[in-house]
C-alpha positions in Angstrom: 15.6 8.2 -12.5 17.6 5.3 -13.6 19.7 5.9 -16.7 21.0 3.1 -19.0 22.6 3.1 -22.4 21.8 0.9 -25.5 22.6 0.4 -29.1 19.9 1.8 -31.4 17.4 -0.7 -32.6 18.2 -3.2 -29.8 16.4 -3.4 -26.5 19.4 -4.7 -24.6 23.0 -5.1 -25.6 26.2 -5.7 -23.7 29.5 -4.8 -25.1 33.0 -5.6 -23.8 34.9 -2.4 -23.5 38.7 -2.1 -23.5 40.2 0.3 -20.9 43.6 1.2 -19.6 44.8 1.6 -16.0 46.5 5.0 -15.8 46.4 5.8 -12.1 45.0 9.0 -10.7 47.6 10.8 -8.6 46.1 10.6 -5.2 46.0 8.3 -2.2 43.7 5.8 -3.9 46.3 5.1 -6.5 49.4 4.4 -4.4 49.3 0.6 -4.7 51.5 -1.2 -7.2 50.4 -1.3 -10.9 50.3 -5.1 -11.3 47.0 -5.1 -13.1 44.9 -6.0 -10.1 45.6 -3.9 -7.1 45.9 -0.5 -8.6 42.5 1.0 -9.2 41.2 2.0 -12.5 39.7 5.5 -12.5 36.2 5.7 -13.8 34.1 8.8 -14.5 30.7 9.4 -13.0 28.5 12.4 -13.9 26.8 12.8 -10.5 27.2 12.0 -6.8 25.8 9.0 -5.0 22.6 10.0 -3.2 22.2 7.0 -0.9 23.3 3.4 -0.4 19.9 2.4 1.1 18.3 0.2 -1.6 14.8 1.3 -0.6 15.7 4.9 -1.5 17.8 4.7 -4.6 16.2 6.6 -7.5 19.0 7.8 -9.8 21.3 6.2 -12.3 24.8 6.8 -10.8 23.7 5.4 -7.4 22.1 2.4 -9.1 25.2 1.6 -11.0 27.4 1.7 -7.9 24.9 -0.2 -5.8 24.5 -3.0 -8.4 28.2 -3.6 -8.5 28.3 -3.9 -4.7 25.0 -5.6 -4.1 23.3 -8.4 -5.9 19.6 -9.5 -6.1 18.0 -12.8 -7.0 18.8 -12.2 -10.6 21.5 -10.0 -12.2 22.5 -8.8 -15.6 25.1 -10.9 -17.4 26.9 -11.5 -20.7 25.2 -10.1 -23.8 22.6 -8.3 -21.7 20.7 -11.4 -20.7 19.5 -12.0 -17.1 21.5 -14.4 -15.1 21.0 -16.1 -11.8 22.4 -14.0 -9.0 21.9 -14.9 -5.4 19.2 -17.3 -6.7 20.7 -20.5 -8.3 17.4 -21.1 -10.1 13.7 -20.1 -10.2 10.3 -21.4 -11.4 7.3 -19.6 -12.9 3.8 -21.0 -12.6 1.8 -21.6 -15.8 -0.5 -18.7 -15.2 2.5 -16.4 -14.7 1.4 -15.3 -11.2 3.8 -17.2 -9.0 7.6 -16.9 -9.0 9.7 -19.1 -6.8 13.4 -18.4 -6.3 15.9 -20.9 -4.9 18.9 -19.3 -3.2 22.5 -20.5 -3.4 24.0 -22.2 -0.4 27.2 -20.2 -0.5 25.8 -16.6 -0.8 27.2 -14.4 1.9 27.3 -10.8 3.1 30.6 -8.9 3.3 30.7 -9.7 7.1 30.7 -13.4 6.3 27.1 -14.1 7.4 24.7 -16.0 5.1 22.3 -14.3 2.8 18.9 -15.7 3.5 15.4 -15.6 1.9 14.2 -13.4 4.8 16.8 -10.8 3.8 14.8 -10.4 0.5 11.4 -10.4 2.1 12.5 -7.9 4.8 14.1 -5.6 2.2 10.9 -5.5 0.1 8.6 -5.1 3.1 10.8 -2.3 4.4 10.6 -0.5 1.1 6.7 -0.6 1.0 6.5 0.3 4.7 5.1 3.9 4.7 7.6 4.8 7.4 10.5 4.3 5.0 9.1 6.9 2.6 10.5 5.1 -0.4 9.9 6.6 -3.9 10.1 3.3 -5.9 7.3 1.2 -4.4 5.5 1.3 -7.8 7.8 -1.5 -8.9 5.9 -3.8 -6.6 2.5 -2.9 -7.9 1.8 -6.3 -9.4 2.5 -8.2 -6.2 -0.6 -9.4 -4.3 -2.0 -6.9 -1.8 0.2 -4.0 -3.0 -2.8 -1.6 -3.6 -4.2 -2.1 -0.1 -0.7 -1.8 1.4 0.1 1.3 -0.5 -3.1 2.9 0.7 -2.5 2.0 4.3 -5.4 -0.4 4.3 -3.3 -3.4 5.1 0.0 -4.0 6.9 3.1 -4.0 4.7 3.8 -7.5 6.0 0.8 -8.7 4.1 2.5 -8.0 0.7 2.6 -11.2 -1.5 6.2 -12.1 -0.9 7.3 -14.8 1.5 10.1 -17.0 2.7 8.9 -20.6 3.4 12.4 -21.4 4.4 15.9 -19.8 4.4 16.6 -20.7 0.8 13.3 -20.0 -0.9 11.6 -16.7 -1.9 8.1 -16.8 -3.3 6.3 -13.9 -5.1 2.5 -14.0 -5.7 1.3 -11.6 -8.4 -2.2 -10.2 -8.8 -1.8 -10.2 -12.6 0.9 -11.6 -15.0 3.7 -9.2 -15.5 5.9 -10.1 -18.6 8.8 -8.0 -17.3 8.7 -9.0 -13.6 12.0 -10.9 -13.9 13.8 -7.7 -15.0 12.4 -5.9 -11.9 13.8 -8.6 -9.7 17.3 -7.7 -10.9 17.0 -4.1 -9.9 17.8 -2.2 -6.8 14.3 -2.2 -5.4 14.5 -6.0 -4.9 17.9 -6.1 -3.3 18.2 -8.0 0.0 18.6 -6.1 3.3 19.9 -7.7 6.4 17.4 -6.8 9.2 19.8 -6.9 12.1 22.2 -4.7 10.3 19.6 -2.2 9.2 18.2 -1.9 12.7 21.6 -1.6 14.3 22.4 1.4 12.1 19.0 3.1 12.5 18.7 6.4 10.7 22.4 6.2 9.6 21.7 3.1 7.4 23.0 3.6 3.9 24.0 7.2 4.5 27.7 6.4 3.8 29.7 3.4 2.8 30.5 2.3 6.4 26.8 2.1 7.2 26.0 -0.5 4.6 26.7 -4.2 4.1 27.3 -5.9 0.7 26.6 -9.2 -1.0 27.9 -8.5 -4.5 31.3 -8.6 -6.2 32.5 -5.4 -4.6 32.1 -3.3 -1.5 31.7 0.5 -1.5 34.4 2.3 0.5 35.4 5.9 1.0 32.0 7.5 0.5 31.2 9.9 3.3 27.7 10.7 2.1 28.7 14.0 0.5 32.0 13.5 -1.3 32.6 13.3 -5.1 34.8 10.2 -5.2 34.4 6.6 -3.8 35.9 3.2 -4.3 34.6 -0.2 -5.3 36.8 -2.8 -3.6 36.7 -6.5 -4.1 34.3 -8.4 -1.8 36.2 -11.6 -0.8 33.0 -13.0 0.7 31.0 -12.8 -2.6 29.8 -16.2 -3.7 31.7 -15.9 -7.0 34.7 -13.9 -5.8 37.1 -16.1 -7.8 35.7 -14.5 -11.0 36.3 -11.0 -9.7 39.8 -9.9 -11.0 39.9 -6.2 -10.2 40.8 -5.3 -6.6 39.7 -1.7 -6.8 37.8 0.8 -9.1 37.8 4.4 -8.1 34.7 6.4 -9.2 35.3 10.1 -9.8 32.5 12.6 -10.2 33.4 15.0 -13.1 31.0 17.8 -13.6 33.2 20.0 -15.7 33.8 18.7 -19.2 37.2 20.4 -19.7 38.5 19.1 -16.4 37.5 15.6 -17.2 39.0 15.9 -20.7 42.3 17.1 -19.3 42.4 14.4 -16.6 41.8 11.7 -19.2 44.5 13.0 -21.4 47.0 13.1 -18.5 46.1 9.6 -17.3 44.2 10.6 -14.2 41.0 9.1 -15.6 40.9 5.9 -17.5 37.4 6.5 -18.9 35.2 9.5 -19.7 32.1 10.5 -21.6 33.0 13.1 -24.2 31.0 16.3 -23.8 31.2 18.2 -27.1 31.9 18.2 -30.8 35.5 19.1 -30.4 36.2 16.3 -28.0 34.4 13.8 -30.2 36.4 15.0 -33.3 39.7 14.5 -31.4 39.1 10.9 -30.5 36.7 9.5 -33.1 38.4 6.8 -35.2 40.8 5.9 -32.4 40.8 2.5 -30.6 39.7 4.3 -27.4 36.5 5.7 -28.9 33.1 4.1 -28.5 29.8 5.5 -29.6 27.1 4.5 -27.1 23.5 5.3 -28.0 21.2 5.4 -25.0 17.8 4.2 -23.9 17.5 7.5 -22.0 14.9 9.9 -23.4 15.1 13.4 -22.1 12.1 15.6 -21.9 10.7 18.8 -20.4 7.9 18.9 -17.8 6.0 22.0 -16.7 4.6 21.9 -13.2 0.9 22.6 -13.6 0.3 22.8 -9.9 3.0 25.5 -9.5 2.2 27.6 -12.7 -1.5 27.6 -13.5 -0.7 28.8 -17.1 0.8 25.4 -17.8 -2.7 23.8 -17.5 -3.5 25.4 -20.8 -2.8 22.9 -23.6 -2.1 25.7 -26.1 0.7 27.1 -23.9 2.2 23.6 -23.6 2.0 23.1 -27.3 3.7 26.4 -28.0 6.5 25.6 -25.5 7.1 22.4 -27.4 7.0 23.7 -30.9 9.4 26.5 -30.2 12.2 24.0 -29.3 14.4 23.3 -32.4 15.6 19.8 -31.5 17.7 19.4 -34.6 19.6 22.6 -33.9 20.1 21.5 -30.3 21.5 18.0 -31.0 23.7 19.3 -33.8 25.0 22.6 -32.4 24.9 22.0 -28.6 25.3 18.3 -28.1 27.2 17.2 -31.3 27.6 13.8 -29.8 25.3 11.6 -31.8 22.2 12.4 -29.7 19.0 12.8 -31.8 15.5 14.4 -31.4 13.1 12.3 -29.3 9.9 11.3 -31.1 7.9 10.9 -27.9 8.1 9.9 -24.3 9.2 6.3 -25.1 12.7 6.0 -26.6 13.4 4.6 -30.0 14.6 1.0 -30.0 12.6 0.0 -26.8 10.2 -2.4 -28.5 8.9 -3.3 -31.9 6.0 -5.2 -33.3 5.7 -6.6 -36.8 8.9 -4.7 -37.7 7.5 -1.3 -36.5 9.3 0.5 -33.7 7.0 1.6 -30.9 8.4 5.2 -31.2 7.3 5.3 -34.8 3.9 3.7 -34.2 3.0 6.2 -31.5 4.7 9.3 -33.2 2.7 12.5 -33.1 4.7 14.8 -35.4 3.5 18.2 -34.1 4.3 17.2 -30.5 8.0 16.7 -31.2 8.8 19.0 -34.1 10.0 22.7 -34.3 7.5 25.0 -36.0 7.8 28.7 -35.0 4.8 29.8 -36.9 2.5 27.3 -35.1 4.2 27.9 -31.8 3.4 31.6 -32.0 -0.2 30.8 -33.0 -0.7 28.5 -30.0 1.1 30.9 -27.7 -1.0 33.9 -28.6 -4.2 31.7 -28.4 -3.2 30.3 -25.0 -2.2 33.6 -23.5 -5.5 35.1 -24.6 -7.3 32.2 -23.0 -5.6 32.7 -19.6 -5.9 36.5 -19.8 -2.2 37.3 -19.6 0.3 39.2 -21.7 3.4 37.9 -20.0 4.6 34.8 -18.2 7.7 34.2 -16.1 9.0 30.8 -15.0 12.2 29.1 -13.8 13.7 25.9 -15.3 15.6 23.5 -13.1 18.4 21.2 -14.1 21.9 19.9 -13.2 25.0 22.0 -12.6 27.1 20.0 -15.0 28.6 21.5 -18.1 26.0 19.7 -20.2 23.2 20.7 -17.8 24.2 24.4 -18.1 24.4 24.2 -21.9 20.9 22.7 -22.0 19.2 25.3 -19.9 21.1 28.1 -21.8 19.8 26.7 -25.1 16.3 26.6 -23.8 16.5 30.1 -22.5 18.3 31.9 -25.3 17.5 29.9 -28.4 14.0 28.4 -27.8 11.8 30.2 -25.3 13.1 33.6 -26.2 11.1 33.4 -29.4 7.8 33.6 -27.5 6.7 37.3 -26.8 6.1 38.2 -23.2 7.9 35.1 -21.9 10.8 35.4 -19.4 12.7 32.3 -18.4 15.4 32.0 -15.7 17.4 28.9 -14.9 18.6 27.2 -11.7 21.4 24.7 -12.1 22.2 22.7 -9.0 23.8 19.3 -8.0 21.9 16.3 -9.2 21.1 15.1 -5.6 19.6 18.5 -4.8 17.7 18.6 -8.2 16.2 15.1 -7.5 15.1 16.2 -4.1 13.3 19.2 -5.5 11.7 17.2 -8.3 10.4 14.6 -5.9 9.0 17.4 -3.7 7.6 19.1 -6.9 9.5 22.2 -5.9 10.1 23.8 -9.3 8.3 25.6 -12.1 9.7 23.6 -15.0 12.4 21.0 -15.2 14.5 19.0 -17.6 14.4 15.3 -16.8 15.0 12.0 -18.4 14.2 8.3 -18.0 15.8 5.1 -19.1 14.1 2.0 -18.0 15.4 -0.9 -16.0 13.5 -3.2 -18.3 12.9 -3.2 -22.0 9.2 -2.2 -22.2 7.4 1.0 -23.1 5.2 0.7 -20.0 8.2 1.9 -17.9 8.0 5.2 -19.6 4.3 5.5 -20.0 3.5 4.9 -16.3 5.6 8.0 -15.5 2.8 10.3 -16.6 -0.2 8.5 -15.0 -2.1 10.7 -12.6 -0.8 9.4 -9.2 2.7 8.4 -10.2 5.4 10.0 -8.0 7.6 10.9 -11.0 4.8 12.7 -12.8 6.7 16.0 -12.4 4.3 17.8 -14.7 1.3 17.0 -12.5 -0.6 16.4 -15.7 -3.7 14.2 -15.5 -5.8 12.5 -18.1 -8.3 9.7 -17.2 -8.3 8.1 -20.7 -4.5 7.9 -20.6 -4.6 6.3 -17.2 -7.2 3.8 -18.5 -5.0 2.6 -21.4 -1.8 2.4 -19.3 -3.7 0.4 -16.6 -5.1 -2.0 -19.2 -1.7 -2.7 -20.6 -0.5 -3.6 -17.1 -3.5 -5.7 -16.1 -6.4 -7.0 -18.2 -4.4 -7.0 -21.5 -1.0 -8.0 -20.0 -1.1 -11.5 -21.6 -2.5 -10.3 -24.9 0.5 -8.8 -26.8 -1.6 -7.3 -29.6 -4.1 -5.6 -27.3 -1.3 -4.5 -25.0 0.6 -2.9 -27.9 -2.5 -1.0 -29.0 -3.2 0.2 -25.4 0.3 1.6 -25.1 0.3 3.2 -28.6 -3.0 4.9 -27.8 -1.7 6.1 -24.4 1.4 7.7 -26.0 -0.7 9.4 -28.6 -3.1 10.8 -26.0 -0.1 12.1 -24.0 1.6 13.7 -27.1 -1.6 15.3 -28.5 -2.3 16.9 -25.1 1.4 17.7 -24.7 1.5 16.4 -21.2 5.3 16.3 -21.6 7.6 17.8 -24.1 10.0 15.3 -25.9 13.5 16.7 -26.2 16.3 14.4 -27.2 17.4 10.8 -27.0 21.0 10.5 -25.7 23.8 9.0 -27.6 27.0 9.2 -25.6 30.5 9.1 -27.0 33.0 7.5 -24.7 36.7 7.0 -24.6 38.4 4.3 -22.6 42.0 3.3 -22.4 42.6 0.1 -24.3 44.2 -2.3 -21.8 41.4 -2.9 -19.4 39.1 -5.6 -20.7 35.7 -7.0 -20.2 33.9 -4.1 -18.5 30.4 -4.8 -19.9 27.8 -2.2 -20.7 24.1 -2.9 -20.6 21.1 -1.2 -22.0 19.0 -1.7 -19.0 19.6 -2.4 -15.3 23.3 -2.5 -14.6 24.9 0.1 -16.8 28.6 -0.8 -16.1 29.4 -4.3 -14.8 33.0 -4.6 -13.4 32.6 -8.1 -12.0 34.5 -9.9 -14.8 36.8 -7.0 -15.8 40.6 -7.2 -15.8 43.7 -5.3 -16.8 45.7 -6.6 -19.7 49.4 -6.6 -18.8 
């Protein structure tokens, strides 16, 4: 689930961050500190899961991949889309045909040319059932997608083509206002067919088994380790603009360890994890308060635990969560209670934020009295006096604090309920979520494009990331209308999405939890690392160290 940060009230903002290069004491930092060759040490919260673009589903992997690989479009200054491997593109008047024209000097890291067929092959490979990709839904507006996805038509019949080496054409079945944002994401990255086939099952499983067309190359990733490097790609078409030679990415799961490493100069950047850390740095030049487009929520697997099919049980589990207490006492970092599935600041109409327009107060507000009422009613309806389930989340310091709060401060208030927790590495957690191997889970979503539909489609009946396994035909109808028949009518589309969110919240198909707001510290002499609300979270392509 791809995670991106944003400034509240804005759909997409980039900000230049100042950092410093205090080298980490290991082999990756042994080069001279001349502002270019010595790596900066950047914090990541989770491991890379894969470097195969067809299989990327999480935020940390996306961020690394989009610094090393580039699509037809990319995220540039001030959060706006820029031409990437495409030097230009055209859109037909009916909004159903996109034609991209590639640069003559775009190359892979091995020196070979990036061609239009690399894009066509990459997309076809992703929708090929043999690839078992999770993100094929991003192609759902491309002609023939439905038939391809159902196995009724060859994946080679998908509406993307390369009439020549420098032109990629997409044919859409319906207009899609946010299609250009999808094109900038990992799902649309090019893949060199001869390289993919030469690597076979090893493709993308470590940094050596991948080829790169972006500003950097990934090095030092074995497929399981917690640190890797981004090294300058000299064959990148705009390599002259890339100033940094190396960035070392370090996975830091323990907040205290990261804090100590930042203070000692082993890390140049970190996300602060608690109130005390924020208090120490707030007001200093190194401190930055980053709100986030990421909304975090709880999902209860109705196929695993039949009791979760009861709407009153679901309502009780939501109402017993004191979100204000959680964000103030546990997080203390500026995060705030989520109003629904769609994050605040994603879209507005006539001055009204979508999250406010679709707000269902009871679905996102603590009320112990009502929680007990719905709990007792629901338990009576299912004929049980007790219920036990396990909640799954990450093994980070934050992840453990979240599950502990839910166990001890929230769900413990419901009589007869016993909740255990399983905290595991992000990669393992994602695998279990995708396999629906859990009772309940904490999850989150932050879109790669600034549109509520990215959140709303998650809970449609057949969507692969519908971890609750919740189903509602009316909800599906409105989400579908917003994506098809009403796609070019902004007023109807808005109403469709508002209605869908209200249906979801009134039926408590998911439990809104909190919207992230992440405090960050960065040393002050590294400049022009840009931060984006959607798509590429951290862009190092124009960064440099101030001497």
